[in-house]
C-alpha positions in Angstrom: 0.0 0.0 0.0 1.2 3.5 -0.8 0.0 7.0 0.1 -0.1 9.5 -2.8 0.5 13.2 -2.3 -0.2 15.2 -5.4 0.3 18.9 -5.6 -0.2 21.5 -8.3 -1.0 25.2 -8.8 -4.3 26.8 -9.7 -4.9 30.4 -10.8 -7.2 32.1 -8.3 -9.8 32.8 -11.0 -10.0 29.0 -11.8 -10.4 27.8 -8.2 -14.2 28.0 -8.0 -14.5 26.0 -11.3 -11.9 23.4 -10.3 -13.2 22.5 -6.9 -16.4 20.8 -8.0 -14.5 18.8 -10.6 -12.0 17.5 -8.1 -14.7 16.7 -5.6 -16.7 14.8 -8.2 -13.6 12.9 -9.3 -12.8 12.0 -5.7 -16.3 10.8 -5.1 -16.1 8.5 -8.2 -12.7 7.2 -7.0 -14.3 6.3 -3.6 -17.1 4.5 -5.3 -14.9 2.6 -7.8 -11.7 1.9 -5.7 -12.6 2.5 -2.1 -10.0 5.2 -1.7 -11.2 8.4 0.0 -9.1 11.3 -1.2 -8.6 14.6 0.7 -8.3 18.0 -0.9 -6.2 20.7 0.7 -4.6 24.0 -0.2 -2.0 26.4 1.1 -3.6 29.3 3.0 -1.8 31.9 1.0 -1.7 32.6 -2.8 1.5 33.7 -4.5 1.5 35.7 -7.7 -2.2 34.8 -8.2 -1.6 31.1 -7.8 -2.9 28.8 -5.1 -1.1 25.5 -4.3 -3.5 22.6 -3.9 -2.9 19.1 -2.7 -4.8 15.8 -3.1 -4.0 13.0 -0.7 -4.9 9.4 -1.3 -4.0 7.1 1.6 -3.5 3.4 1.4 -3.8 3.0 -2.3 -3.3 -0.4 -4.0 -1.8 -1.6 -7.2 -3.3 0.1 -10.2 -4.7 3.1 -8.4 -2.2 5.5 -9.9 -3.4 4.6 -13.4 -7.0 4.9 -12.4 -6.3 8.3 -10.9 -4.5 9.5 -14.1 -7.6 8.4 -16.1 -9.9 10.1 -13.7 -7.9 13.4 -13.9 -8.2 13.3 -17.7 -11.9 12.4 -17.6 -12.6 15.3 -15.2 -10.7 17.7 -17.5 -8.6 19.0 -14.5 -5.5 19.9 -16.6 -7.4 22.7 -18.4 -7.8 24.5 -15.0 -4.4 23.7 -13.6 -1.3 25.8 -14.1 1.7 23.5 -15.0 2.0 19.8 -14.1 0.7 17.8 -11.2 3.5 16.5 -9.0 3.1 13.1 -7.4 5.0 12.0 -4.3 4.6 8.4 -3.1 5.1 7.4 0.5 5.0 3.9 2.2 4.8 2.9 5.8 8.0 2.1 7.6 8.2 -1.5 8.7 9.2 -1.9 12.3 11.2 -4.8 13.6 10.1 -6.6 16.7 
C-alpha cells in the first residue's frame, strides 16, 4: 500500500471552477476503488496562484493509473497551471 500526495498550482480565478471537478472525481474514486481522497490548499496565494494538494491514503496496485484516467476524464488539466507533481510514501516496517 502507498499513500499518494499530489500537488499543483491553480490560478485564483479558476479555483471555483476546479473545486467541484476535483470533488466529483474523488467521489467517483471512492465508489470505484474505495480510496477516500482529501483536498487541501496552502492558505496563501502567491502571484495569483494557489497551491492545492490531493492526498490518497493506502492505495493499492493500479490506483495511480485509475487516478490518471480520472484526472483526464474530469478535465482537470485545463484549469491547472503547470504539471501535477506526485509523491509516493509507504509505511515504515518496524522490527520486533
